[in-house]
C-alpha positions as CSV (number, residue, x, y, z in Angstrom):
1,X,0.0,0.0,0.0
2,X,1.5,3.3,-1.0
3,X,1.6,6.4,1.2
4,X,-1.1,8.1,-0.8
5,X,-3.5,5.2,-0.2
6,X,-5.8,5.4,2.8
7,X,-6.0,2.2,4.9
8,X,-9.2,0.4,4.3
9,X,-11.7,-0.1,7.1
10,X,-14.0,-2.9,8.0
11,X,-16.9,-0.9,6.3
12,X,-14.9,-0.8,3.1
13,X,-14.4,-4.6,3.1
14,X,-18.1,-5.2,3.8
15,X,-19.2,-2.8,1.0
16,X,-16.7,-4.3,-1.6
17,X,-17.9,-7.8,-0.9
18,X,-21.6,-7.0,-0.5
19,X,-21.8,-8.4,3.1
20,X,-22.5,-6.9,6.5
21,X,-19.8,-5.5,8.8
22,X,-20.7,-8.3,11.3
23,X,-19.9,-10.9,8.7
24,X,-16.5,-9.4,8.1
25,X,-15.8,-9.2,11.8
26,X,-16.8,-12.8,12.3
27,X,-14.5,-13.9,9.4
28,X,-11.6,-12.0,11.0
29,X,-12.1,-13.2,14.5
30,X,-13.0,-16.8,13.5
31,X,-16.0,-16.7,15.9
32,X,-19.7,-16.9,15.2
33,X,-21.6,-18.8,12.5
34,X,-20.3,-18.3,9.0
35,X,-19.8,-20.5,6.0
36,X,-16.3,-21.6,5.2
37,X,-16.7,-20.1,1.7
38,X,-17.7,-16.7,3.0
39,X,-15.0,-16.7,5.6
40,X,-12.3,-17.6,3.0
41,X,-13.7,-14.9,0.6
42,X,-13.3,-12.2,3.3
43,X,-9.9,-13.3,4.3
44,X,-8.7,-13.4,0.7
45,X,-9.9,-9.9,0.2
46,X,-8.3,-8.4,3.3
47,X,-5.0,-10.2,2.5
48,X,-5.0,-8.8,-1.0
49,X,-5.8,-5.3,0.2
50,X,-3.5,-5.4,3.3
51,X,-6.3,-4.7,5.7
52,X,-5.1,-4.4,9.3
53,X,-7.7,-4.6,12.1
54,X,-7.6,-1.6,14.5
55,X,-6.2,-3.1,17.7
56,X,-7.7,-0.4,19.9
57,X,-11.1,-0.9,18.5
58,X,-10.8,-4.6,18.6
59,X,-9.7,-4.4,22.2
60,X,-12.6,-2.2,23.2
61,X,-15.1,-4.5,21.5
62,X,-13.7,-7.6,23.2
63,X,-12.7,-5.8,26.5
64,X,-9.1,-6.7,25.9
65,X,-5.8,-4.8,25.8
66,X,-3.9,-7.4,23.7
67,X,-1.0,-7.0,26.0
68,X,0.8,-9.6,28.2
69,X,3.0,-8.7,31.1
70,X,6.2,-10.7,31.5
71,X,7.6,-10.4,35.1
72,X,11.4,-10.5,35.5
73,X,12.8,-11.3,39.0
74,X,14.2,-8.3,40.8
75,X,17.5,-10.0,41.7
76,X,19.5,-12.3,39.6
77,X,23.2,-12.9,38.7
78,X,24.5,-11.3,35.5
79,X,25.0,-14.7,34.0
80,X,21.3,-15.5,34.5
81,X,20.4,-12.7,32.0
82,X,20.8,-14.8,28.8
83,X,18.2,-17.3,30.2
84,X,15.6,-14.6,30.8
85,X,16.4,-12.9,27.5
86,X,15.8,-16.1,25.6
87,X,12.6,-16.9,27.6
88,X,11.3,-13.4,26.9
89,X,12.1,-13.7,23.1
90,X,10.2,-17.1,23.1
91,X,7.1,-15.4,24.7
92,X,7.4,-12.5,22.3
93,X,7.4,-14.8,19.2
94,X,4.2,-16.6,20.3
95,X,2.5,-13.4,21.5
96,X,3.4,-11.5,18.4
97,X,2.0,-14.2,16.1
98,X,-1.3,-14.0,18.0
99,X,-1.5,-10.2,17.8
100,X,-0.4,-9.5,21.4
101,X,2.4,-7.2,22.6
102,X,4.4,-7.7,25.8
103,X,5.0,-5.3,28.7
104,X,8.1,-6.1,30.8
105,X,7.9,-5.7,34.6
106,X,10.5,-6.3,37.4
107,X,9.4,-7.6,40.8
108,X,11.3,-8.5,43.9
109,X,10.6,-11.7,45.8
110,X,8.6,-9.8,48.5
111,X,7.7,-6.6,46.5
112,X,5.0,-6.9,43.8
113,X,4.1,-3.2,43.8
114,X,5.0,-2.8,40.1
115,X,2.9,-5.8,39.1
116,X,0.0,-4.5,41.2
117,X,0.1,-1.1,39.5
118,X,0.0,-2.7,36.0
119,X,-3.0,-5.0,36.9
120,X,-4.9,-2.2,38.8
121,X,-4.5,0.1,35.8
122,X,-5.9,-2.7,33.5
123,X,-2.9,-2.6,31.2
124,X,-2.7,-6.3,30.4
125,X,-4.9,-9.3,29.8
126,X,-2.5,-11.9,31.4
127,X,0.8,-12.4,33.0
128,X,3.8,-14.7,32.7
129,X,6.2,-15.1,35.6
130,X,9.8,-16.0,34.8
131,X,10.6,-17.2,38.4
132,X,8.7,-19.0,41.1
133,X,9.2,-19.0,44.9
134,X,8.1,-21.3,47.6
135,X,6.2,-18.4,49.2
136,X,5.2,-16.5,46.1
137,X,3.5,-13.2,46.6
138,X,3.1,-12.8,42.8
139,X,1.1,-16.0,42.5
140,X,-1.0,-15.1,45.6
141,X,-1.8,-11.7,44.2
142,X,-2.7,-12.8,40.7
143,X,-4.8,-15.7,42.0
144,X,-6.7,-13.4,44.3
145,X,-7.3,-10.9,41.5
146,X,-8.4,-13.7,39.2
147,X,-5.9,-12.6,36.5
148,X,-5.0,-15.3,33.9
149,X,-1.3,-16.1,34.3
150,X,1.3,-18.8,33.6
151,X,4.7,-19.4,35.2
152,X,8.0,-20.7,33.8
153,X,9.1,-23.0,36.6
154,X,7.2,-25.1,39.1
155,X,4.9,-24.3,42.1
156,X,2.8,-26.2,44.6
157,X,0.1,-23.5,44.5
158,X,-3.2,-25.0,43.2
159,X,-4.7,-24.2,39.8
160,X,-1.6,-22.5,38.3
161,X,-0.6,-22.9,34.7
162,X,3.0,-23.8,34.8
163,X,5.7,-25.0,32.3
164,X,9.0,-26.4,33.2
165,X,11.6,-29.0,32.4
166,X,11.9,-32.0,34.7
167,X,14.9,-30.6,36.7
168,X,14.6,-33.3,39.3
169,X,15.0,-36.1,36.9
170,X,17.8,-34.4,35.0
171,X,19.8,-33.8,38.2
172,X,19.2,-37.3,39.4
173,X,20.5,-38.7,36.1
174,X,23.6,-36.6,36.1
175,X,24.4,-37.4,39.7
176,X,23.8,-41.0,39.1
177,X,26.3,-41.1,36.3
178,X,29.0,-39.8,38.6
179,X,28.0,-42.3,41.3
180,X,28.3,-45.2,38.8
181,X,31.9,-44.2,38.2
182,X,32.6,-44.6,42.0
183,X,32.7,-40.8,42.7
184,X,30.5,-40.5,45.8
185,X,32.3,-37.7,47.8
186,X,30.2,-35.1,45.9
187,X,29.7,-31.6,47.3
188,X,26.5,-29.7,46.3
189,X,26.7,-25.8,46.2
190,X,23.3,-24.1,45.7
191,X,21.6,-20.8,45.8
192,X,18.5,-19.6,47.6
193,X,16.3,-22.4,49.1
194,X,13.3,-20.2,48.4
195,X,13.6,-20.8,44.7
196,X,11.5,-23.9,43.7
197,X,14.0,-24.9,41.0
198,X,16.8,-25.1,43.6
199,X,14.6,-27.4,45.7
200,X,13.9,-29.7,42.7
201,X,17.6,-29.9,41.8
202,X,18.5,-30.8,45.3
203,X,15.8,-33.5,45.4
204,X,17.2,-35.0,42.2
205,X,20.7,-35.0,43.7
206,X,19.5,-36.8,46.8
207,X,17.4,-39.3,44.9
208,X,20.4,-40.4,42.9
209,X,22.2,-41.3,46.2
210,X,19.1,-43.1,47.5
211,X,18.8,-45.2,44.4
212,X,22.5,-46.1,44.7
213,X,21.9,-47.1,48.4
214,X,24.2,-44.3,49.5
215,X,23.8,-41.0,51.3
216,X,25.3,-37.6,50.5
217,X,27.6,-36.2,53.2
218,X,25.6,-33.4,54.8
219,X,28.8,-31.5,55.5
220,X,29.3,-31.3,51.8
221,X,25.9,-29.6,51.1
222,X,26.1,-25.8,51.0
223,X,22.9,-23.9,50.3
224,X,21.8,-20.2,50.3
225,X,25.1,-19.1,48.7
226,X,24.1,-15.6,47.4
227,X,27.5,-13.9,47.1
228,X,30.7,-14.8,45.2
229,X,32.8,-14.8,48.4
230,X,30.4,-17.3,50.0
231,X,30.6,-19.6,47.0
232,X,34.4,-19.4,47.1
233,X,34.5,-20.2,50.8
234,X,32.2,-23.2,50.3
235,X,34.3,-24.5,47.4
236,X,37.4,-24.2,49.6
237,X,35.7,-26.1,52.4
238,X,34.5,-28.8,50.1
239,X,38.1,-29.4,48.9
240,X,39.3,-29.4,52.5
241,X,36.8,-32.1,53.4
242,X,37.9,-34.4,50.6
243,X,35.2,-33.8,48.0
244,X,35.9,-35.6,44.7
245,X,33.5,-33.5,42.7
246,X,31.6,-30.2,43.2
247,X,28.1,-30.0,41.7
248,X,26.9,-26.4,41.2
249,X,23.2,-25.8,41.0
250,X,23.5,-23.2,38.3
251,X,26.0,-21.5,35.9
252,X,26.6,-18.5,38.2
253,X,27.7,-20.6,41.1
254,X,29.8,-22.7,38.8
255,X,31.6,-19.6,37.5
256,X,32.4,-18.5,41.1
257,X,33.6,-22.0,42.0
258,X,36.0,-22.1,39.1
259,X,37.4,-18.7,40.0
260,X,37.7,-19.8,43.6
261,X,39.5,-23.0,42.7
262,X,42.0,-21.1,40.6
263,X,42.7,-18.7,43.5
264,X,43.5,-21.8,45.6
265,X,45.8,-23.1,43.0
266,X,43.5,-26.1,42.4
267,X,43.2,-27.6,38.9
268,X,40.0,-29.1,37.3
269,X,39.8,-32.1,36.9
270,X,43.2,-33.1,38.2
271,X,42.6,-31.9,41.8
272,X,38.8,-31.9,41.8
273,X,36.0,-32.4,39.3
274,X,33.3,-29.8,38.7
275,X,29.8,-30.0,37.1
276,X,26.8,-27.7,36.7
277,X,23.1,-28.4,36.8
278,X,22.6,-25.6,34.3
279,X,24.7,-24.6,31.3
280,X,24.7,-21.2,29.6
281,X,26.9,-19.0,27.3
282,X,28.8,-18.0,30.4
283,X,30.3,-21.6,30.6
284,X,30.7,-22.2,26.9
285,X,34.3,-21.0,26.7
286,X,35.5,-22.5,30.0
287,X,38.8,-24.4,30.0
288,X,38.4,-27.2,30.7
289,X,34.9,-27.6,29.2
290,X,32.2,-28.1,31.9
291,X,30.0,-31.1,32.4
292,X,26.5,-29.7,32.6
293,X,22.8,-30.0,32.0
294,X,21.5,-28.1,28.9
295,X,18.0,-26.6,28.7
296,X,16.4,-24.4,26.0
297,X,15.0,-21.2,27.7
298,X,13.5,-20.0,24.4
299,X,11.4,-23.1,24.1
300,X,10.2,-22.6,27.7
301,X,9.1,-19.1,26.8
302,X,7.2,-20.3,23.7
303,X,5.5,-23.1,25.8
304,X,4.4,-20.6,28.5
305,X,3.1,-18.2,25.8
306,X,1.0,-20.9,24.2
307,X,-0.3,-22.0,27.6
308,X,-1.4,-18.5,28.6
309,X,-2.8,-17.6,25.2
310,X,-4.8,-20.8,25.2
311,X,-6.4,-19.8,28.5
312,X,-7.0,-16.2,27.3
313,X,-8.8,-17.6,24.2
314,X,-11.0,-19.9,26.4
315,X,-9.3,-23.2,25.4
316,X,-9.1,-26.2,27.6
317,X,-5.5,-26.3,28.8
318,X,-3.6,-28.5,31.2
319,X,-2.7,-26.8,34.5
320,X,0.8,-28.3,34.6
321,X,3.0,-28.8,31.6
322,X,6.4,-30.3,32.0
323,X,8.2,-30.5,28.8
324,X,9.4,-34.0,28.2
325,X,9.2,-33.2,24.4
326,X,11.8,-30.5,25.0
327,X,14.5,-33.0,26.0
328,X,17.3,-31.7,28.2
329,X,20.8,-32.8,27.3
330,X,23.5,-34.1,29.6
331,X,26.8,-32.8,28.3
332,X,29.7,-34.9,29.8
333,X,32.9,-32.9,29.3
334,X,36.5,-32.6,30.5
335,X,35.7,-31.1,33.9
336,X,34.6,-34.6,35.2
337,X,37.1,-36.7,33.3
């Protein structure tokens, strides 16, 4: 369409085809009774003439904003950013194809004021949370307000649309592989115990020991490591207590462990083995290469987007969707040789 041409309206389409504006509207929305031939005739015409429905008018007619809020956690390590970026891009792809835009919001674990403001000002139709907590004020608020939402991650709150990989099984499998090789003095270094994903990863670690009729040494389990110095101290303590291998719950902790070991003059894997329960671009150039679990954050974002849009469009959707079809990969590398 040239600059001189005026955009056509729904009235123009109706007049050109000799049908009512209601018929055109039904053909565009896909809702209401209409013959397949008429619907196709309308769609062929609007495609040929580049008709673009007015989103504002469509939103008013359907009481929708055609916006989705994506909530980023307020605190995260810098190396976590690529995960959230890929997840957001996955949501954006699915939302954009369905005619929705996204609005980005940042919320702390115990501060949902920004999310409340967006919801109370009726700026969005639904919400996607990129992180879940054991005590989750985001979920409690959205549930109370009856706002459609989905989460990337897992939660025990009832009636929540959620999409996640099976972290517990993945961590159990990686731990089991090390135990099969006779490496049982394994230290576990993890972040906040209030994050559901950390709890699932720890359960997988412990289940692998249980299945091997062994028990992890409680003195080699270090949780709630939020700062780089705390991680380095834990790694030093693990080495002192005779750990054969250090399992890191995520890539941020793994990076700090590797730096701490270098400071101590310890070599991987000659002096101690290292593995991560989450791989990212931050670990890709590590020397030696790091044994890790690989997940696709973009596919998680797409799955969450489909789940929420299904609910917004009134479809029957499963409340919980783990992604066995999005298979994780166990990458065995030089760090556990």
